[in-house]
Backbone as CSV, one residue per row, in Angstrom:
resi,resn,N_x,N_y,N_z,CA_x,CA_y,CA_z,C_x,C_y,C_z
1,MET,11.850,-4.583,-12.690,11.308,-3.414,-12.617,11.741,-2.621,-11.277
2,PRO,11.493,-0.845,-11.422,12.043,-0.150,-10.849,11.485,-0.148,-9.114
3,ALA,12.640,0.952,-7.867,12.402,0.052,-6.957,11.218,-0.008,-6.177
4,ASP,10.697,1.094,-6.851,9.068,1.424,-5.867,8.106,1.842,-6.609
5,PRO,7.698,0.760,-7.555,6.541,1.166,-8.406,5.095,1.585,-7.605
6,GLN,4.190,2.091,-8.670,3.030,2.542,-8.193,2.270,1.318,-7.133
7,LEU,2.287,0.461,-8.510,1.351,-0.909,-8.301,2.103,-2.164,-8.480
8,GLN,2.324,-3.345,-8.255,3.416,-4.413,-8.104,2.793,-5.586,-7.811
9,ALA,2.585,-6.581,-8.607,2.384,-8.123,-8.272,3.417,-9.268,-8.507
10,LYS,3.463,-9.921,-7.471,4.238,-11.107,-7.700,3.699,-12.232,-7.541
11,GLN,3.997,-13.460,-8.344,3.007,-14.472,-8.272,1.884,-14.781,-8.135
12,LEU,1.468,-13.478,-9.030,-0.024,-13.503,-8.995,-1.045,-14.774,-9.473
13,SER,-2.002,-14.959,-8.865,-2.641,-15.988,-9.897,-4.094,-15.215,-9.965
14,ILE,-4.982,-15.391,-11.114,-5.971,-14.761,-11.239,-7.061,-15.590,-11.839
15,GLY,-8.345,-15.460,-11.134,-9.578,-16.645,-12.216,-10.822,-16.140,-11.106
16,TYR,-11.472,-17.252,-11.404,-12.904,-17.332,-10.347,-13.160,-18.685,-9.778
17,THR,-13.936,-18.597,-8.928,-14.576,-19.495,-8.128,-15.894,-19.820,-8.627
18,HIS,-16.845,-20.932,-9.121,-18.048,-21.034,-9.264,-18.673,-22.324,-8.697
19,LYS,-19.729,-22.257,-7.925,-20.134,-23.509,-7.455,-18.910,-24.507,-7.056
20,GLY,-18.107,-24.230,-5.978,-17.072,-24.597,-5.589,-15.768,-24.702,-6.108
21,ASN,-16.005,-24.460,-7.561,-15.240,-24.979,-8.729,-14.003,-23.747,-8.805
22,THR,-12.702,-23.768,-8.858,-11.839,-22.866,-9.126,-11.622,-22.701,-10.632
23,LYS,-11.454,-21.704,-11.109,-10.935,-21.382,-12.645,-9.866,-20.656,-12.382
24,THR,-8.539,-21.278,-12.885,-7.677,-20.293,-12.935,-7.176,-19.779,-14.082
25,LEU,-7.227,-18.467,-14.684,-7.216,-17.463,-15.856,-5.788,-17.521,-16.439
26,ALA,-5.194,-16.764,-15.521,-3.529,-16.751,-15.600,-2.804,-16.810,-14.113
27,ASP,-1.726,-17.343,-14.112,-0.771,-17.577,-13.167,0.705,-17.538,-12.915
28,ALA,0.934,-16.893,-11.994,2.184,-16.582,-11.402,2.825,-15.121,-12.591
29,LEU,1.955,-14.143,-12.343,2.240,-13.249,-12.838,3.011,-12.230,-12.043
30,ASP,4.205,-11.684,-12.698,4.890,-10.539,-11.585,4.603,-9.428,-13.402
31,LEU,4.234,-8.583,-12.361,4.251,-6.760,-12.787,4.448,-6.164,-12.147
32,ALA,4.120,-4.945,-12.954,4.739,-3.192,-12.198,3.954,-2.227,-12.940
33,LEU,3.323,-1.908,-12.195,3.093,-0.209,-12.759,3.706,0.682,-12.042
34,ASN,4.368,1.701,-13.278,5.221,3.071,-12.279,4.125,4.300,-13.189
35,ALA,4.881,5.375,-12.144,4.324,6.599,-12.326,4.456,7.104,-13.985
36,GLY,3.515,7.895,-14.367,3.947,8.374,-15.559,3.632,7.554,-17.003
37,GLU,3.571,6.326,-16.472,3.697,5.191,-17.644,2.332,4.690,-17.948
38,LEU,1.857,4.662,-19.375,0.392,4.146,-19.888,0.591,2.511,-20.677
39,VAL,0.111,1.788,-20.121,0.321,0.328,-20.510,-0.841,-0.498,-20.934
40,CYS,-0.905,-0.722,-22.081,-2.171,-1.255,-22.975,-2.064,-2.714,-22.456
41,LEU,-2.994,-3.431,-22.519,-3.494,-4.855,-22.064,-4.031,-5.457,-23.245
42,LEU,-3.327,-6.668,-23.896,-3.526,-7.239,-25.278,-3.721,-8.401,-24.557
43,GLY,-5.253,-9.015,-25.764,-5.144,-10.295,-25.672,-6.320,-11.043,-26.328
44,PRO,-6.442,-12.443,-26.712,-7.877,-12.936,-26.950,-8.882,-12.786,-26.096
45,ASN,-10.407,-12.472,-26.597,-11.304,-12.313,-25.678,-11.490,-13.681,-24.817
46,GLY,-11.861,-13.587,-23.472,-11.842,-14.694,-22.524,-10.886,-15.130,-21.917
47,VAL,-9.395,-14.311,-22.296,-8.128,-15.093,-21.539,-8.267,-14.187,-20.225
48,GLY,-8.898,-13.054,-19.639,-8.708,-12.692,-18.315,-8.562,-11.242,-18.066
49,LYS,-8.352,-10.593,-19.077,-8.097,-9.492,-19.185,-8.975,-8.330,-18.362
50,SER,-10.141,-8.502,-17.920,-11.193,-7.604,-16.887,-10.647,-8.464,-16.006
51,THR,-10.919,-9.725,-16.137,-10.352,-10.110,-14.235,-9.303,-9.297,-13.955
52,LEU,-8.123,-9.600,-14.577,-6.732,-9.107,-13.953,-6.896,-7.155,-13.661
53,ILE,-7.239,-6.861,-14.645,-8.161,-5.504,-14.047,-8.593,-5.188,-12.420
54,ARG,-9.836,-6.318,-12.579,-10.745,-5.908,-11.368,-10.207,-6.870,-10.304
55,THR,-9.031,-7.636,-10.562,-8.361,-8.254,-9.281,-7.036,-7.010,-8.856
56,LEU,-6.562,-6.407,-9.846,-5.447,-5.008,-9.647,-6.085,-3.902,-9.015
57,ALA,-7.619,-3.686,-8.711,-8.329,-2.792,-8.108,-8.919,-3.514,-6.746
58,GLY,-8.990,-4.409,-6.683,-9.624,-4.926,-5.370,-10.525,-4.852,-5.461
59,MET,-11.325,-5.257,-6.324,-12.424,-5.428,-6.693,-12.841,-6.856,-6.428
60,GLN,-12.075,-7.444,-6.800,-12.115,-9.016,-6.650,-10.882,-9.895,-5.829
61,ALA,-10.705,-10.828,-5.177,-9.463,-11.512,-4.841,-9.163,-12.256,-5.583
62,PRO,-7.634,-11.972,-5.452,-6.333,-12.977,-6.381,-6.786,-14.442,-5.614
63,LEU,-6.551,-15.352,-6.403,-6.606,-16.894,-5.968,-5.428,-16.971,-5.222
64,SER,-4.068,-16.673,-5.764,-2.845,-16.188,-4.708,-2.081,-15.769,-5.512
65,GLY,-1.152,-15.096,-4.519,-0.112,-14.593,-5.149,0.335,-12.927,-3.980
66,GLU,0.912,-11.858,-4.151,1.133,-10.562,-3.415,0.814,-9.555,-4.375
67,LEU,-0.011,-8.708,-3.693,-0.298,-7.623,-4.703,-0.183,-6.431,-3.534
68,LYS,0.831,-5.418,-4.091,0.818,-4.351,-3.125,0.753,-2.814,-3.460
69,LEU,0.593,-1.940,-3.125,0.336,-0.680,-3.701,1.274,-0.113,-2.787
70,LYS,2.189,0.447,-3.420,3.144,1.713,-2.885,4.369,0.869,-1.426
71,GLY,4.413,-0.200,-2.012,5.235,-1.103,-0.921,3.970,-1.266,-0.138
72,SER,2.665,-1.303,0.281,2.288,-1.879,0.963,0.789,-3.211,0.944
73,ASN,0.846,-3.882,1.423,0.192,-4.869,1.017,-1.535,-4.836,0.732
74,TYR,-2.131,-5.449,-0.230,-3.719,-4.493,-0.532,-4.840,-5.232,1.291
75,THR,-3.644,-6.144,1.237,-4.652,-6.913,2.615,-4.522,-5.893,3.962
76,GLU,-3.547,-5.089,3.893,-3.417,-3.808,4.822,-3.846,-2.481,4.663
77,ILE,-4.656,-2.538,3.369,-5.358,-1.255,3.460,-6.723,-1.239,2.956
78,SER,-7.273,-0.479,4.124,-8.738,-0.551,3.737,-9.001,-0.283,2.453
79,PRO,-10.370,-0.920,2.099,-11.462,-0.632,0.682,-11.251,1.457,0.477
80,ARG,-11.225,2.340,1.403,-11.360,3.229,1.236,-10.165,4.081,1.166
81,GLU,-9.025,3.741,1.501,-7.869,3.942,1.265,-7.444,3.218,0.145
82,ARG,-7.437,2.064,-0.546,-7.747,1.591,-2.130,-8.547,2.607,-2.460
83,ALA,-9.305,3.097,-2.407,-10.016,4.138,-3.223,-9.556,5.335,-3.285
84,LYS,-8.674,5.384,-2.107,-7.972,7.044,-2.907,-6.517,6.533,-3.617
85,ARG,-6.124,5.513,-4.130,-4.654,5.252,-4.311,-5.338,4.680,-6.146
86,VAL,-6.380,4.090,-5.971,-6.759,3.414,-7.312,-7.719,4.020,-7.740
87,SER,-8.388,4.449,-9.003,-9.653,4.554,-9.812,-9.961,3.844,-10.590
88,VAL,-10.996,3.249,-11.008,-11.488,2.149,-12.338,-12.116,2.720,-13.173
89,VAL,-12.149,2.836,-14.291,-13.344,2.927,-15.614,-13.722,2.029,-16.125
90,LEU,-15.243,0.939,-16.120,-15.187,-0.198,-16.600,-16.217,0.470,-17.573
91,THR,-16.158,-0.519,-18.605,-17.115,-0.478,-20.232,-18.620,-0.165,-19.519
92,GLU,-19.487,-0.674,-18.457,-20.612,-0.948,-18.429,-20.901,0.327,-18.314
93,ASN,-22.447,0.900,-18.327,-22.887,2.349,-18.381,-23.473,2.187,-16.771
94,HIS,-22.863,3.997,-16.457,-23.507,3.763,-15.532,-25.307,4.212,-15.010
95,PRO,-25.372,3.867,-13.937,-26.723,3.728,-13.900,-27.416,5.139,-13.647
96,ALA,-27.284,6.339,-14.754,-27.330,7.776,-14.742,-29.023,8.255,-14.096
97,GLY,-29.369,7.316,-14.360,-31.173,8.301,-13.918,-31.122,9.384,-14.395
98,MET,-31.570,10.509,-13.753,-31.775,12.190,-14.285,-30.134,12.734,-13.603
99,MET,-29.421,11.823,-13.421,-27.893,12.678,-13.111,-27.245,13.186,-14.070
100,ASP,-27.100,14.728,-13.698,-26.387,15.811,-14.527,-24.653,15.065,-14.375
101,ALA,-23.870,15.780,-15.753,-22.552,14.917,-15.473,-21.624,15.417,-14.430
102,GLN,-21.839,16.748,-14.148,-20.919,17.236,-12.756,-21.419,16.208,-11.868
103,THR,-22.628,15.992,-10.989,-23.214,15.090,-10.354,-22.211,13.829,-10.145
104,LEU,-22.154,13.076,-11.733,-21.549,11.879,-11.751,-20.029,11.662,-11.321
105,VAL,-19.550,13.001,-12.068,-17.939,13.091,-11.525,-17.903,13.400,-10.057
106,SER,-18.837,13.973,-9.170,-18.754,14.034,-7.867,-18.887,12.779,-6.795
107,LEU,-19.372,11.781,-7.832,-19.105,10.519,-7.017,-17.439,10.102,-6.277
108,GLY,-16.836,10.757,-7.745,-15.100,10.463,-7.613,-14.599,10.691,-6.161
109,ARG,-15.427,11.775,-5.389,-15.097,12.052,-4.141,-15.381,11.399,-2.940
110,HIS,-16.203,10.566,-3.468,-16.789,9.487,-1.972,-15.773,9.186,-1.134
111,PRO,-14.524,8.382,-1.293,-13.168,8.031,-0.584,-13.552,8.935,0.474
112,TYR,-13.512,10.449,-0.096,-12.880,10.990,0.961,-14.226,11.958,2.108
113,SER,-15.367,11.996,1.238,-16.926,12.675,1.978,-17.622,11.198,2.441
114,GLY,-17.489,10.259,1.803,-18.336,9.364,2.023,-19.829,9.502,1.285
115,TRP,-20.841,8.566,0.865,-21.728,8.727,-0.161,-22.656,9.925,0.409
116,LEU,-22.806,10.044,1.715,-24.115,11.073,2.256,-23.288,11.930,2.683
117,GLY,-21.499,12.026,2.699,-21.064,13.059,3.517,-21.486,14.943,2.452
118,GLY,-21.759,15.658,2.856,-21.088,17.233,1.718,-19.900,16.831,0.923
119,LEU,-19.989,18.131,-0.128,-18.973,17.942,-0.751,-18.382,19.550,-0.122
120,SER,-17.125,19.792,0.121,-16.153,20.757,0.879,-16.183,21.669,-0.726
121,ALA,-15.154,22.881,-0.162,-14.719,23.475,-1.122,-13.489,22.795,-2.190
122,HIS,-12.744,22.149,-1.358,-11.519,21.372,-2.036,-12.217,20.211,-2.891
123,ASP,-13.531,19.569,-3.031,-14.106,18.721,-3.460,-14.769,19.002,-4.893
124,HIS,-15.123,20.481,-4.728,-15.546,21.056,-5.699,-14.623,21.424,-6.728
125,GLU,-13.451,21.860,-6.258,-12.079,22.547,-7.015,-11.540,21.092,-7.577
126,CYS,-11.732,20.152,-6.857,-11.215,18.895,-7.709,-12.116,18.321,-9.006
127,ILE,-13.344,18.259,-8.664,-14.007,17.994,-9.616,-14.451,19.038,-11.110
128,ASP,-14.309,20.201,-10.515,-13.872,20.905,-11.535,-12.722,21.204,-12.912
129,ASN,-11.303,20.953,-11.743,-10.736,20.577,-12.510,-10.136,19.130,-13.035
130,ALA,-11.191,18.163,-12.790,-11.453,16.692,-13.504,-12.005,17.385,-14.859
131,LEU,-12.918,18.020,-14.447,-14.036,18.016,-15.743,-13.061,19.112,-16.799
132,GLN,-12.346,20.168,-16.277,-11.287,20.695,-17.069,-10.633,19.894,-17.392
133,ALA,-9.451,18.865,-16.929,-9.174,18.349,-17.476,-8.770,17.137,-19.089
134,VAL,-10.204,16.757,-18.693,-10.989,16.133,-20.109,-11.406,16.976,-21.078
135,GLY,-11.592,18.070,-20.668,-12.046,19.231,-21.315,-13.429,18.839,-21.753
136,ALA,-14.045,18.878,-20.793,-15.775,18.216,-20.198,-16.593,19.299,-19.732
137,GLN,-15.481,20.706,-19.477,-16.697,21.516,-18.844,-18.258,21.621,-19.573
138,ALA,-18.462,22.194,-20.832,-19.788,22.329,-21.579,-20.509,21.132,-21.177
139,LEU,-20.120,19.914,-20.507,-20.809,19.043,-20.461,-21.350,18.698,-18.935
140,ALA,-20.972,19.939,-18.105,-21.199,19.444,-16.708,-22.700,19.431,-16.407
141,LYS,-23.229,20.528,-16.806,-24.922,20.600,-16.259,-25.859,19.678,-17.503
142,ARG,-25.076,18.523,-18.365,-26.260,17.780,-19.179,-26.504,16.678,-18.733
143,GLN,-27.516,16.113,-18.764,-27.643,14.570,-18.316,-27.020,13.418,-19.326
144,VAL,-26.511,12.517,-17.981,-25.319,11.546,-18.572,-26.083,10.901,-20.011
145,ALA,-27.302,10.549,-19.458,-28.185,9.882,-20.921,-28.197,10.258,-21.803
146,GLU,-28.153,11.562,-22.478,-28.253,11.924,-23.580,-26.895,12.381,-24.015
147,LEU,-25.461,11.749,-23.183,-24.479,11.793,-23.526,-23.909,10.925,-24.841
148,SER,-23.295,11.023,-25.890,-22.684,10.438,-26.503,-21.822,9.489,-26.121
149,ASP,-20.973,8.695,-26.636,-20.621,7.640,-25.947,-19.266,8.388,-25.727
150,GLY,-18.252,8.665,-26.524,-17.365,9.767,-26.446,-17.269,10.374,-25.005
151,GLU,-18.583,11.659,-25.535,-18.552,12.072,-24.195,-18.671,11.156,-22.778
152,ARG,-19.827,10.139,-22.606,-19.579,9.510,-21.677,-18.384,9.085,-21.192
153,GLN,-17.721,8.404,-21.877,-16.238,8.448,-21.579,-15.526,9.346,-20.606
154,LYS,-15.734,10.477,-21.030,-14.723,11.187,-20.606,-15.495,12.099,-19.133
155,VAL,-16.551,11.860,-19.318,-16.908,12.218,-18.237,-16.903,10.896,-16.774
156,SER,-17.070,9.819,-17.488,-16.225,8.844,-16.621,-14.806,8.624,-16.023
157,ILE,-13.879,9.333,-16.905,-12.889,9.437,-16.781,-12.388,10.706,-15.953
158,ALA,-13.152,11.792,-15.799,-13.276,12.709,-15.246,-13.512,12.803,-13.721
159,ARG,-14.655,11.382,-13.775,-15.133,11.016,-12.194,-13.991,10.275,-11.720
160,ALA,-13.078,9.072,-12.380,-11.910,8.980,-11.765,-10.655,9.750,-11.321
161,LEU,-10.108,10.835,-12.065,-9.807,12.237,-11.790,-10.027,12.693,-10.890
162,ALA,-11.782,12.900,-10.490,-11.318,13.522,-9.445,-11.221,12.784,-8.462
163,GLN,-11.050,11.674,-8.291,-10.845,10.494,-7.094,-9.267,10.897,-6.668
164,GLU,-8.270,11.839,-7.490,-7.133,11.920,-6.645,-6.216,10.972,-6.501
165,ALA,-6.546,9.299,-7.468,-5.642,8.551,-7.041,-4.430,8.525,-8.307
166,THR,-3.447,7.949,-7.905,-2.512,7.763,-8.954,-2.540,6.683,-10.014
167,ILE,-3.333,5.698,-9.607,-3.062,4.615,-10.786,-4.684,4.320,-10.990
168,MET,-4.577,4.528,-12.290,-6.263,4.455,-13.232,-6.493,2.813,-14.064
169,LEU,-7.249,2.193,-13.940,-7.548,1.003,-14.733,-8.303,1.071,-15.178
170,LEU,-8.583,1.017,-16.627,-9.543,1.335,-17.787,-9.506,-0.224,-18.109
171,ASP,-10.740,-0.742,-18.604,-11.040,-1.783,-19.129,-12.249,-1.276,-20.457
172,GLU,-11.433,-1.501,-21.487,-11.915,-1.072,-22.841,-12.612,0.115,-22.830
173,PRO,-11.781,1.240,-22.530,-13.047,2.701,-22.922,-12.763,3.054,-24.345
174,THR,-12.301,2.349,-25.311,-12.887,3.094,-26.380,-13.551,1.759,-27.268
175,ALA,-14.038,1.011,-26.066,-14.931,-0.349,-27.034,-15.843,0.539,-28.168
176,PHE,-16.647,1.389,-27.385,-17.683,2.184,-28.599,-17.867,3.056,-28.952
177,LEU,-16.474,3.526,-29.174,-16.045,4.710,-30.178,-15.808,4.665,-31.440
178,ASP,-15.935,5.718,-31.934,-15.480,5.878,-33.500,-13.959,5.734,-33.598
179,LEU,-13.147,5.807,-34.730,-11.874,6.007,-34.870,-11.677,7.544,-34.525
180,PRO,-11.742,8.468,-34.980,-11.555,9.742,-34.477,-11.537,10.010,-32.663
181,ARG,-12.517,9.041,-32.439,-12.898,8.842,-31.064,-11.672,8.801,-30.045
182,LYS,-11.518,7.375,-30.643,-10.819,6.352,-29.613,-9.454,6.926,-29.708
183,ALA,-9.037,7.767,-30.749,-7.484,8.369,-31.076,-7.429,9.553,-30.232
184,GLU,-8.750,10.179,-29.759,-8.646,11.427,-29.595,-8.666,11.146,-27.997
185,LEU,-9.329,9.769,-27.488,-9.343,9.974,-26.123,-7.975,8.980,-25.517
186,MET,-7.430,8.215,-26.485,-5.826,7.875,-25.978,-5.536,8.830,-26.190
187,ARG,-5.104,9.873,-27.128,-4.258,11.123,-26.212,-4.610,11.643,-25.138
188,LEU,-5.991,11.658,-24.973,-5.902,12.324,-23.488,-5.530,11.522,-22.813
189,LEU,-5.373,10.195,-22.509,-4.997,9.278,-21.300,-3.231,9.535,-21.349
190,LYS,-2.666,9.403,-22.501,-1.247,9.664,-22.729,-0.837,10.919,-22.357
191,SER,-1.472,11.713,-22.736,-1.537,13.334,-21.525,-1.539,13.331,-20.317
192,LEU,-2.689,12.803,-19.988,-2.834,12.682,-18.359,-2.285,11.839,-17.876
193,ALA,-1.203,10.499,-18.321,-0.071,10.039,-17.621,1.125,10.919,-17.210
194,LYS,1.340,11.345,-18.506,2.597,12.410,-18.292,2.588,13.631,-17.168
195,ASP,1.646,14.304,-18.019,1.330,15.675,-16.935,0.555,15.111,-15.657
196,LYS,0.320,14.396,-14.503,0.064,14.050,-13.491,0.367,12.897,-13.009
197,GLN,1.398,12.456,-13.567,2.283,11.207,-13.577,1.388,9.787,-12.504
198,LEU,0.382,9.527,-13.703,-0.366,8.569,-13.472,0.342,7.507,-13.897
199,SER,-0.046,6.268,-12.864,0.054,4.868,-13.738,-1.565,4.599,-14.148
200,LEU,-0.944,4.408,-15.677,-2.478,4.214,-16.351,-2.627,2.543,-17.091
201,LEU,-3.032,1.677,-16.850,-3.428,0.506,-17.515,-4.671,0.306,-18.496
202,ILE,-4.772,0.431,-19.396,-5.605,0.380,-20.263,-5.994,-1.188,-20.945
203,SER,-6.930,-2.005,-21.095,-6.942,-3.352,-21.730,-7.855,-2.665,-23.083
204,THR,-7.379,-3.193,-24.244,-8.417,-2.932,-25.419,-7.739,-3.875,-26.099
205,HIS,-8.830,-3.624,-27.452,-8.402,-4.860,-28.765,-7.744,-4.500,-29.545
206,ASP,-7.466,-2.937,-29.590,-7.176,-2.125,-30.929,-5.930,-1.930,-30.840
207,LEU,-5.280,-2.976,-31.984,-3.470,-3.468,-31.621,-2.891,-1.746,-32.014
208,GLU,-3.260,-1.025,-32.898,-2.502,0.391,-34.035,-2.888,1.095,-33.023
209,LEU,-3.699,1.564,-32.060,-4.297,2.405,-30.892,-2.335,2.397,-29.801
210,ALA,-2.558,1.142,-29.543,-1.288,0.047,-28.520,-0.340,0.626,-29.058
211,LEU,-0.196,0.085,-30.087,1.192,0.656,-30.822,1.486,2.079,-30.443
212,ARG,0.519,3.055,-30.896,0.866,4.281,-31.217,1.018,5.567,-29.990
213,PHE,0.039,4.520,-28.821,0.678,5.175,-27.646,0.811,4.475,-26.491
214,ALA,1.109,3.721,-26.560,1.303,2.681,-24.888,3.017,3.195,-25.059
215,ASP,3.367,3.000,-23.540,4.950,3.267,-23.205,5.295,1.458,-23.008
216,THR,4.515,0.705,-22.330,4.701,-0.806,-22.594,3.515,-1.373,-22.805
217,ILE,3.062,-2.574,-23.154,2.437,-3.278,-23.557,2.361,-4.745,-22.813
218,TRP,1.514,-4.937,-22.328,1.407,-6.460,-21.634,0.702,-7.165,-22.896
219,ILE,1.167,-8.516,-22.691,-0.079,-9.200,-23.901,-0.010,-10.665,-22.877
220,LEU,-1.939,-10.903,-22.944,-2.104,-11.969,-21.831,-2.262,-13.038,-22.680
221,SER,-1.828,-14.269,-22.689,-2.190,-15.323,-23.817,-2.967,-16.313,-23.383
222,GLU,-3.344,-16.917,-24.331,-4.457,-18.175,-24.062,-3.775,-18.921,-22.743
223,ASP,-2.937,-18.856,-22.932,-2.106,-20.059,-21.611,-1.945,-19.443,-20.316
224,GLY,-2.460,-18.004,-20.045,-2.110,-17.413,-19.503,-0.831,-16.812,-18.777
225,GLN,-0.195,-16.653,-19.587,1.131,-15.818,-19.594,1.298,-14.817,-19.939
226,LEU,1.771,-13.874,-19.214,1.925,-12.274,-19.546,3.049,-12.307,-19.901
227,THR,3.467,-11.736,-21.048,4.512,-11.175,-21.779,4.716,-9.406,-21.587
228,ARG,6.089,-8.867,-21.594,5.883,-7.513,-21.029,6.758,-6.929,-22.622
229,THR,6.311,-6.011,-23.343,6.947,-5.459,-24.380,6.909,-4.133,-24.678
230,THR,7.496,-3.630,-25.565,7.067,-2.286,-25.932,6.685,-2.085,-27.429
231,PRO,6.328,-1.253,-27.668,5.696,-0.764,-29.125,6.224,-1.302,-30.331
232,ASP,8.116,-0.913,-30.042,8.942,-1.227,-31.059,9.329,-2.148,-31.249
233,THR,9.440,-3.122,-29.920,9.817,-4.361,-30.117,8.606,-5.434,-30.699
234,LEU,7.238,-4.513,-29.906,6.022,-5.732,-31.011,6.041,-5.530,-32.273
235,SER,6.303,-4.372,-33.033,6.074,-4.578,-34.284,6.962,-5.188,-34.876
236,LYS,8.146,-5.371,-34.124,9.272,-6.195,-35.405,8.905,-7.858,-34.892
237,ASP,8.477,-8.468,-33.924,8.203,-9.830,-33.326,7.289,-10.579,-33.849
238,ASN,7.148,-11.800,-33.636,5.757,-12.853,-33.708,4.869,-12.949,-32.445
239,THR,5.425,-11.802,-31.441,5.010,-12.447,-29.788,3.325,-12.258,-29.826
240,LEU,3.135,-11.121,-30.558,1.326,-11.049,-30.364,0.552,-12.258,-31.565
241,ALA,1.275,-12.437,-32.456,0.839,-13.735,-33.033,0.666,-15.223,-32.083
242,GLN,2.200,-15.144,-31.625,1.842,-16.481,-30.866,0.802,-16.149,-29.443
243,ALA,0.778,-15.108,-29.002,-0.369,-15.141,-28.148,-1.754,-15.174,-28.319
244,PHE,-2.190,-15.087,-29.823,-3.344,-15.387,-30.002,-3.457,-16.771,-30.894
245,GLY,-2.159,-17.854,-30.298,-2.506,-18.744,-31.627,-2.676,-18.530,-33.154
246,CYS,-2.161,-17.606,-33.690,-2.453,-17.669,-34.813,-0.737,-17.352,-35.785
247,GLU,-0.771,-17.413,-37.191,0.256,-17.728,-37.580,0.712,-15.691,-38.182
248,HIS,-0.366,-15.036,-38.488,-0.483,-13.620,-38.593,-1.453,-12.953,-38.171
249,PHE,-1.547,-11.803,-37.490,-2.331,-10.702,-36.876,-2.716,-9.690,-37.710
250,ASP,-3.692,-9.641,-37.500,-4.056,-8.230,-38.780,-4.425,-7.002,-37.135
């Protein structure tokens, strides 16, 4: 691992507790996200991909292990400071109501202004730059509820960009998109990682997109093991088939 990754986990155990019973989904995970890197997270349904993303985002506590942001322990960083470093794009729809796209993107400024705080000139500049970065300027005044799935994902990513975090975690961002929009979104994310030196982690079921756009691929298997590989290596071995517990993977 590089000496100073943006995000690093050592011996991380993830899962959840329900009615006093703890369910461990993955254990002893050692991983890192680096600036300018797009990582795709693959694995069967139910192995804990979403749980891993939520844990790395600080949205739920790890069962055990060490989690650091730029060398500082998560426990030493306030939620507001974490939000300045890590942004999250989940698959759930936002409660848009009568909100327009620009207002949704402006929510990305809450770590700096607070929920009731006014927006400064710098805040407005960040919002405009985020919309421009994803090519969504024309959507700014449109109601979020009226946007297509692809347009809504662009606006959600713009909200995360407006947060000015250096780490972006995305849970199935292409799940509801058609094939051309999937490729367009992944191309955008790849460009953002390189141009803005962001660390991007994307969970996906789309192997073809992962092989085409990822710098690194993480595979979370049913037995809770995390394998790190590259698209070139993955296309030549049977790592994915082993992780999914099958002889062939289509």
